[in-house]
N, C-alpha and C positions, 0 to 999 in steps of 0.2 A: 432633240438629242444631238450630241456633238457629231459633226460631220465625219471626223476621223473614226469614231466608233461605228457609225453606219457603214463606212467603207470597209472597215475591218470585218464587220459582221457579214457583209455581202461576199467578201473574199472567202470567208470560212464556209459559207453556204455553197459557193461554187466549188471549192475544193472537196467538200463532203459529197456533193452530187457526182463529181468526177470519180471519187473513190467508190461510190455505189455502183456506177456504171461499169467499173472494172470487175465487179462481181467477185470480191475476195471470198474464199471458201474456208480454208484451213485457219485455225486460231492464230498462227503466226502472222499470216497476211492480214487478217482482220485487225490484229493488235497494232501492226505497223501503220495501217491506214488510219485507225482511230488516233494513234499518237501524233501523226502528222497533222491531222485536222485540229486536234485540241491544242497542239503547240502553237498554232497560228494566233491564238488569243494573245500570246506574249511576244509576238514578232517585233513590236515597236520598242519593247523594253529590253529584250535579250535576243536580238536578231541572229547572232552567230549560233547561239545555242539552239534556237528554233530551227535554223537551217540544218544543223547536224541531226536534229530530231526527225526531220523530214526525209533524210537520205534512205533509211530502211524501206519506207513506203515506196520511194522512187525505184529502188533496186528490186524489190520482190513483189510489190503490188501494183506497179505502174502508176503510182500517184505523182504525176508530173507537176500539176498546178501548185500544190503546196510548196514544193521546192522552188518553183519560179517566184512565187510571192515572197518566200523567205529570202531568196537571193536579192530581190529588189530592196527589201528592207535593210539587208546588210550593206548594200551599196549606198543607200541614203545616209546611213549612220556612220559609216567608216570610209576613210580615204586611203588606208594603208594598201599599197599596191601588192605586197606579198600576201596579205590576207585575202584580197579580192581574187588574186590569181589562184591561190590555194582553193578557194571556194568554187571557182570556175572549174578547176581540175576535178574536184570531188563531184561536182554536179554532172560533169561529162561522164566520169567513171560510173556514177550511179545509174545514169541512163543506159550505159552500155553493159552494165553488170549482168543482166539476165543471159547474156551470151549471144553473139551474132551467129547466124547460120553460116557455117563455113562453106556450105554448098552455094552460097550466093555468088553471083559474078563479082569480080573485083570492083567494078564501077559501082555496083549497088552497095557494097561494103563501104566504099569511100563516101557515098552519099549519106549513109547512116551516121558515119563519124562526123561529117560536116554538120548534119542536122543536130547531133548531140552537142557539138561545140557551140553552135548558134543558140541552141536552147538555153545553155548555161550562160553565155556571154550577153545575150540580149537584155535580160533583166538587170544585169550589172550596169550595162551601158545606160539604160533608161534611168536607173537609180542615181547614177552619177550626174546625169543631165538634170534631173530634178533638183539635186543638191546644188548644182552650179547656179541654177535659176534662183533658188532661195537665197544663196549666198550673195548673188548680184543684187537681189532686192534689199537685203540687209545693208549692203554697202551704199546703195542709193539712199536709203533712209538715213544712214549716218552722215552722208554728204549733205543732205537737206538740213539735218539738225546742226551740222557745223556751220552752214551758211547762216542759219537763223541766229545762232549764238554770236557769230561774228558781227552780224548786223546789230544785234542788241548791244554788244560791247561797244560798237562805234557810237550808237546813240547815247549810251551812258557816258562815254568819254567826252563826246562833243557837246552834249546838252547839259546833263546833270552836273558833271565835274566842273564845267565852266561856271555855272551859276553858283555852286557851292564855293568855288574859288573866289568869286566876287564877294560873297558874304564874308569869307574869312578876311579878305583884304580890307573891306570897309569896316568890319568890326575891329580890326587891328588899328586902323587909322583913328577910329573913335576912341579907343582905349588910351591913346597917347595924346589926344587933343582935348578931351573933356576934363574939367576941373572937378566935376561931381564924382566922389569916390564910389557911390553906388552904381552910377552909370559906367564908370571905368571897370568896376568888377564885373558887371553884366556883359559889357562889350568883350572883355577878356575871356569870359566864359564862352560866349558865342564863338569867338575866334578859335578856342581850343576844340570845341565840339565840331566846328567846321573842318578843322585840320584832321581830326580823328575820322570824320566822315569821308574826307577825301582819301585818306589812307585805306579805309575799308573799300571804297569804290574802286580804287586802283587794284586791290587784290581780287575783287569780284570781276573786273574787266579781264584780268589775267586768267582767272579761272574759266571764264566763258570762252576766251580765245584758245585755251588749251583743249577745248572740246572733251573734257572729262578724261584726259590722259592720266592713268594711274601712276605713270613714271615721273610726273612733274609735281614736285612738292612746292606749292605756291605760297602758302602763308601758314605760320604757326597758328594752330587753333587755340582759342581761349581756354583757360583752365581756371580752377578755383582760386589760384593765386592772383588772378586778375580781377576778382570780384570786388576787393577793397577799392581799387582804383576806379572801377566802374561806378560804384556808389558815390565815391568822393567827387568824381568829375561829372556827375549826372546833370548838373545845372539846376538842381532843386535841393531843398533841405531834406536830406535823407540820412537815416541811420541803419546800421547793420548789426544784428546780434546772431549768435549761434554759429555753428560750423558743421560741415559735412564730415563723415568719417574718413579717415586717411585711407588712401589707396583705392578709391572707387574708380570705376571704369572711366576712361577718357570720354566716352559718349555721354555718360552721366554728367561729367563736368561741363561739357559744351552745352548740354540742355539746361543745366542750372544757370549758366552764364547768360544764355540767350533769353531765358525766361525773365531774369531780373532786368536785363537790358530792355526788353520789350515793355515790361511793366513800367519801368521808370520813364521810358519814352512816352508812353501813354499818359502818365501823370503830368509830365511836362506839357504835353499837347492839350489835354482835355481838363486838367484841374489846376490852372495857374494859381500860384500863391499857396498851394497846399503843401503839407509835409508828408513824407513817405517813410515807412519803416519796413525793412527787409528782415525777415526772420528765417533762419535755416535750422531745422531740427531733424533728429533721426532717432528711430527705434527699430521697429520691424519695417517701417517705411521711412523714406526720406521726404520731408516736406519743405518746400520753399514758399513762404507767404509774403506777399508784398501788399501792404495796406496803406492807403493814403487818406488824408482828411478831406473835408469838403473844400472846394475852391473858394478863395477869398477875393479873387478878381474875376471880371467878366471873361467868359470862355470865348475864344476866337473860333469861328467855323473853319476848321482845317479839313482838307480832303482826306478821306480814309475809306478804304475798301475792306477793312478788317482782315487783310491777308496775314497780319502779324499774329493774331490770335489763332487763326486757322493753322498757320505754320507751327505754332507752339503745340497745339493739340496733336498734330501729326508727329512731331518730335517725341512727345510724351508717349503716344500710342506705340511707337516703334520700340520703346523700352518697357512696355507693359504698364505705363503710368497714365494718369489723367490730369487734365487741367480744369479747374473750376473757377468761375469768376462771377461777380455780382456786386450790387451796391451794398453799403453798410447802413445801419440805422441812423448814423449821424450825418449822412449825406456824402460819405466818401465812397471808396471802391476797394474791393479786395480781390486779389488773384492768387490762386494757390496751385502749385505743382506738387503732385504726389507720385513718388516712384517707389517700386519695390526694391528692397536691398538684397534679397536672396537672388543673387545673379553671379 
């Protein structure tokens, strides 16, 4: 069972035992005591309301612990000083409400007031202390994450970007030095793809260094208007048919683009010499299907951890869709994205 639920159950039991030991007799006192104990079930969701619900039991039935537990929850969830001060005042007044014995010596009266104030202030103090520790733990975790992102950004900049830059430079040199038109076209295509990769790497490095700041708009996200260029510059023989409905959500557009991008990249890596066809269709669902023929040249053993397909499935799942993939009867491969349009 969840630790928080066990803790809450234990506190409810303790408060109920205390209420029983106070031996409430008349219906009003019993009702106030029961209300205070039952209200503790909701102290984490509505702490202020629960605190107010415990005050009658504190004032007329002597149910102190329920109010203390509720005050602690208020302090953990809220940082407004006026609210906390008001709760402390109400808690103190509720403790003193039954009336002090005016025949008590003045020193004893002062001690009772001090005890009432401390009883109300102590749970608020400990609640704020727990909140501060949790907040500090979150800040430490964010700092660790920021350091990891910066380290990853440095590695991407220093290693990956450097190697891709060399590929782009050498491909450019080959495209202007060779007399073979096919080799020139292939080299120029490699250069364009390398430049595009460098551009995306730069945006990724900026994103990592921003540590997820929502205020920093780093790169325009791809949309359906970019799909034609993606297919045309994919480096393979590819065609595109169909279209998506106008005005669909930007998250849908990004998912469609990334799915086609990943599928064409896989065709280029794992099915050299094949042709690809991208089909976009929509009805009750939107489907994006990328199919390629069997490879006509030997396949190079390229490293792959299949993170691309995993990422696509995660993107699709967030939008209520699915990704399916598998070989075709003619030796090719088929990948399909299916998304619901009722959104």
